[in-house]
C-alpha positions in Angstrom: -15.2 -39.3 -20.7 -16.3 -41.9 -18.2 -13.5 -40.8 -15.5 -14.9 -37.0 -16.1 -18.6 -38.8 -15.2 -17.8 -40.7 -12.3 -15.6 -37.2 -10.9 -18.4 -35.3 -11.8 -20.6 -38.2 -9.8 -18.0 -38.2 -6.8 -18.0 -34.5 -6.4 -21.7 -34.2 -6.5 -21.7 -36.9 -3.5 -19.4 -35.5 -1.7 -21.4 -31.7 -1.8 -24.7 -33.4 -0.6 -23.4 -35.5 2.1 -21.4 -32.3 3.6 -24.4 -30.3 2.9 -27.3 -32.5 4.9 -23.8 -32.5 7.8 -23.4 -28.7 7.5 -27.5 -28.1 7.9 -27.9 -30.5 10.9 -25.1 -28.8 12.7 -26.3 -25.3 12.1 -29.6 -26.4 13.0 -31.3 -23.5 15.4 -28.6 -21.0 14.8 -28.5 -17.6 13.1 -32.3 -18.0 13.2 -33.0 -14.8 11.5 -30.6 -15.2 8.7 -31.8 -18.7 8.1 -35.3 -17.1 7.6 -34.1 -14.6 5.2 -33.8 -14.7 1.5 -30.6 -12.9 0.0 -29.7 -12.0 -3.5 -27.1 -9.6 -5.3 -26.3 -9.4 -9.1 -22.6 -10.3 -10.3 -20.1 -8.7 -12.6 -22.2 -11.1 -15.3 -24.6 -8.4 -14.9 -27.2 -11.4 -15.4 -31.5 -10.9 -14.9 -31.1 -14.1 -12.8 -29.7 -12.8 -9.5 -27.9 -14.9 -7.2 -30.3 -15.8 -4.7 -29.1 -17.9 -1.6 -31.7 -18.9 0.7 -30.1 -17.0 4.0 -26.7 -14.8 4.0 -23.5 -16.5 3.2 -21.9 -18.6 6.4 -19.1 -20.9 4.2 -17.4 -18.5 2.1 -14.7 -19.5 -0.4 -12.1 -17.1 -2.1 -10.3 -17.9 -5.3 -8.6 -13.9 -5.9 -6.6 -12.6 -3.6 -8.1 -8.9 -4.2 -11.6 -11.0 -3.0 -10.0 -11.6 0.2 -9.5 -8.4 1.0 -12.8 -6.9 0.0 -14.3 -10.2 2.7 -12.7 -8.4 5.3 -13.6 -5.0 4.7 -17.3 -6.3 4.8 -16.3 -7.5 8.5 -17.4 -10.9 7.5 -13.5 -12.9 7.6 -15.3 -15.1 10.1 -17.1 -16.7 7.1 -14.2 -17.6 4.5 -13.0 -21.4 5.0 -10.9 -21.4 1.6 -8.5 -18.6 0.3 -5.7 -18.2 -2.8 -2.2 -19.7 -1.2 -0.9 -16.7 -2.8 -2.0 -15.1 0.6 0.4 -16.7 2.5 3.1 -15.9 -0.1 2.6 -12.4 0.1 4.8 -10.6 2.6 2.8 -7.1 2.6 -0.8 -8.7 2.8 0.0 -11.6 4.9 1.1 -9.1 7.1 -1.7 -7.1 7.4 -4.6 -9.7 6.9 -2.8 -11.1 10.1 -3.7 -8.8 12.2 -7.3 -9.2 11.0 -7.8 -13.0 11.5 -6.1 -15.6 14.2 -6.1 -18.2 11.0 -4.5 -16.3 8.4 -1.5 -15.0 11.0 -1.9 -19.0 11.9 -1.6 -20.0 8.4 -4.9 -22.2 9.0 -7.4 -21.5 6.8 -7.7 -24.1 3.6 -5.8 -23.0 0.1 -8.1 -24.7 -2.6 -5.6 -24.5 -5.4 -2.9 -26.0 -7.2 -0.6 -23.1 -7.1 -0.8 -19.9 -9.1 -4.0 -19.2 -10.1 -5.7 -22.7 -10.2 -8.1 -24.1 -8.5 -9.0 -27.7 -7.3 -12.9 -28.1 -7.5 -12.8 -31.3 -5.2 -11.2 -29.5 -2.4 -13.2 -26.5 -2.8 -16.5 -28.9 -3.0 -14.6 -30.6 0.2 -15.2 -27.0 1.9 -18.6 -27.2 1.5 -19.3 -23.1 0.6 -22.7 -22.1 0.2 -21.0 -19.3 -2.0 -17.6 -19.0 -4.2 -16.4 -15.2 -5.3 -13.8 -15.1 -7.9 -12.9 -13.0 -11.2 -15.2 -13.4 -14.5 -12.1 -14.9 -16.1 -12.7 -17.7 -14.2 -14.6 -19.4 -16.6 -13.8 -23.3 -15.9 -14.0 -22.9 -12.5 -17.3 -20.9 -12.4 -19.0 -23.4 -14.6 -17.9 -26.5 -13.2 -18.7 -25.2 -9.2 -22.2 -23.7 -10.6 -23.0 -27.0 -12.6 -22.3 -29.1 -8.9 -24.8 -26.5 -7.7 -22.5 -23.9 -5.7 -23.4 -20.4 -6.0 -20.7 -18.7 -7.9 -20.3 -14.4 -7.4 -18.4 -13.1 -10.3 -16.0 -9.8 -10.1 -15.2 -8.0 -12.8 -13.2 -4.3 -11.2 -13.3 -3.1 -14.8 -14.0 0.7 -13.2 -14.8 2.4 -10.1 -18.2 2.3 -10.9 -18.2 -1.4 -10.9 -15.9 -1.6 -8.1 -18.5 0.3 -5.9 -21.5 -2.0 -7.4 -20.2 -5.1 -7.1 -18.9 -4.5 -3.5 -22.5 -3.4 -2.6 -24.0 -6.5 -4.3 -21.5 -9.0 -2.5 -21.9 -7.2 0.4 -26.3 -8.3 0.1 -24.9 -11.9 0.1 -23.1 -11.5 3.6 -25.7 -9.9 5.4 -23.6 -7.0 5.7 -25.8 -5.1 3.1 -24.9 -1.6 5.7 -21.4 -2.0 6.1 -20.9 -2.3 2.3 -22.8 0.7 1.9 -20.4 2.8 4.5 -17.6 1.5 2.7 -18.4 2.2 -1.2 -20.7 5.8 0.2 -16.6 6.9 1.7 -15.0 6.4 -1.6 -17.3 7.4 -3.6 -17.1 11.1 -1.9 -13.4 11.3 -1.7 -13.3 10.3 -5.5 -16.0 12.7 -6.5 -13.5 15.9 -4.4 -10.6 13.7 -6.4 -12.5 14.9 -9.8 -13.0 18.5 -8.6 -9.5 18.9 -7.9 -8.0 18.0 -11.3 -4.2 19.4 -12.1 -4.1 22.0 -15.2 -1.0 20.6 -16.7 -1.3 16.5 -16.4 1.8 14.8 -16.4 2.3 11.6 -18.4 2.1 8.3 -16.7 3.4 5.0 -18.3 2.5 2.4 -16.7 4.7 -0.8 -16.7 3.0 -4.7 -15.7 4.2 -7.0 -12.7 7.4 -9.3 -12.5 9.5 -7.0 -15.5 7.4 -6.7 -17.5 8.2 -3.5 -18.5 7.2 -3.2 -21.9 3.5 -4.6 -21.4 1.1 -1.8 -20.7 -2.4 -0.6 -19.9 -4.5 1.4 -22.3 -7.1 3.3 -23.1 -10.3 2.1 -21.1 -8.1 0.1 -18.5 -8.8 -0.2 -14.6 -5.2 0.9 -14.7 -5.8 4.4 -16.8 -9.2 4.7 -14.9 -6.5 5.2 -11.6 -4.0 7.3 -13.3 -7.1 10.0 -14.6 -8.5 10.3 -11.1 -5.4 10.8 -10.1 -5.2 14.2 -12.5 -2.7 12.9 -14.2 -3.1 11.4 -18.2 -2.1 7.9 -19.5 0.6 8.2 -21.9 -1.3 5.0 -24.0 -3.9 6.0 -26.5 -4.6 2.4 -27.6 -7.7 1.1 -26.5 -6.7 -2.1 -25.1 -5.8 -3.1 -22.0 -2.7 -4.9 -22.4 -0.9 -3.6 -24.9 3.0 -4.9 -25.5 5.0 -2.0 -26.9 8.6 -1.2 -28.5 11.4 1.0 -26.6 10.7 3.3 -30.1 6.9 3.7 -28.7 8.4 4.6 -25.0 10.4 7.4 -26.5 7.8 8.7 -28.9 5.1 8.8 -26.0 7.8 10.3 -23.7 6.6 9.6 -19.9 6.8 11.8 -17.7 6.9 8.8 -14.6 7.1 5.4 -15.1 4.9 3.6 -12.6 6.3 0.1 -11.3 3.6 -2.8 -9.8 5.6 -5.9 -7.8 9.1 -4.7 -10.2 12.0 -3.6 -9.4 13.6 -0.4 -10.6 16.5 -1.9 -11.8 14.3 -4.0 -14.2 14.3 -0.1 -16.1 17.2 1.2 -15.1 19.3 -2.1 -16.9 17.7 -1.5 -19.7 20.2 0.2 -21.9 17.8 0.9 -24.8 15.8 3.2 -22.3 19.3 5.0 -20.6 18.6 8.0 -22.8 14.5 8.2 -22.1 14.3 11.7 -20.1 12.2 9.7 -17.5 14.5 7.2 -16.8 17.8 9.8 -16.9 15.9 12.2 -14.4 15.2 9.0 -11.9 11.1 9.4 -12.1 10.6 5.8 -12.1 8.2 4.9 -8.8 7.4 1.9 -7.5 4.0 1.4 -6.0 5.1 -0.6 -2.7 4.3 -2.1 -0.1 1.4 -2.8 -3.1 -1.7 -4.2 -0.5 -2.2 -0.4 0.3 -2.8 0.5 -3.3 -4.5 -2.3 -5.0 -6.9 -1.0 -8.0 -8.6 -4.4 -7.9 -10.4 -3.0 -4.6 -11.8 -0.1 -3.5 -8.7 1.2 -2.6 -8.1 1.9 -6.7 -8.3 5.6 -4.7 -5.2 5.1 -2.6 -3.9 3.9 -6.0 -4.8 7.4 -7.2 -3.7 9.7 -4.4 0.1 8.0 -4.6 0.0 9.1 -7.9 -1.3 12.3 -7.2 1.8 12.7 -4.6 3.9 11.5 -7.4 3.1 14.0 -10.3 2.1 16.7 -7.5 4.6 17.7 -4.6 2.5 20.4 -3.0 0.4 17.1 -2.4 3.0 16.3 0.4 4.1 12.9 1.7 2.2 13.8 5.3 -0.8 14.5 3.4 -1.2 10.8 1.6 -0.2 9.5 4.9 -2.4 10.6 6.7 -5.3 10.1 3.6 -4.4 6.1 3.7 -4.5 6.0 7.6 -8.0 7.4 7.1 -9.0 5.4 4.4 -7.6 2.6 6.5 -9.5 3.0 9.0 -12.7 3.3 7.4 -12.2 0.5 5.2 -11.3 -1.8 7.5 -13.2 0.0 10.7 -10.6 0.2 12.8 -7.7 2.3 13.9 -4.5 1.6 14.0 -4.1 -0.9 11.5 -1.6 1.1 9.2 
């Protein structure tokens, strides 16, 4: 307990020193921002909004999808810390390198131990005025807030939450108008998709990443929302976020398509117990690859749904999908020729 207290005291002292240093360096810059208080409500829905004395200027992001959000808001220059995985995920690194030379040169700090574990002392050392993370990251959230660092949490539970959370973090980054542009476009595309639903929807089974074929997403989940938006039907009827099933259950559900995320086709085709499943016999197993353009934890859930629609509806051609993805990226990132 004494060691823990000493750690907190030392980290707090470091934070205060860095804040003092940073304040002295920033004196006289961005006067309008310095005098304009900003606030936003995160996924916790607390009555007490997150209030900053001015728009966030130094941001640490602890999850890959949230780094993407900041670049969509055209605030990449404010990022001072990112997850190590950004540099390790080939398609993500390749794309974000086009937006930021610091990504390309791997010069942005990565205050992580590996995986999704974060180092609080390293985060404090970056002197952030805002940290972005998911609301499941409770230990880090509590520790950082106890040290006086504002934390904005995301849930990405469904389309409405994703749009609302992007709008609110846009307020804290001084990018409210930009957030409205992106979310307005996505909301309109979602409206069009829901107005053109399929009369005889195909049944989709979604398998979790890293070869976890017998783990899926149930009713009410983010993936369930995206499948429904595509015009298809989630074959899993269980209202559970991540149920594990048996091969017998897979045959009972009998999906028309099997969708993989960060897995290989061989992860399915090598399973002898699924050899006789119609979707396997008919080669109706697809990999969402590259994954970056279709990350369902961001507003790109709309593109995830469009990719599913293409696989379910041959009349929605690859050419049309490619055009839609290109247009979406132009709006979401505010630049042409990125993909």
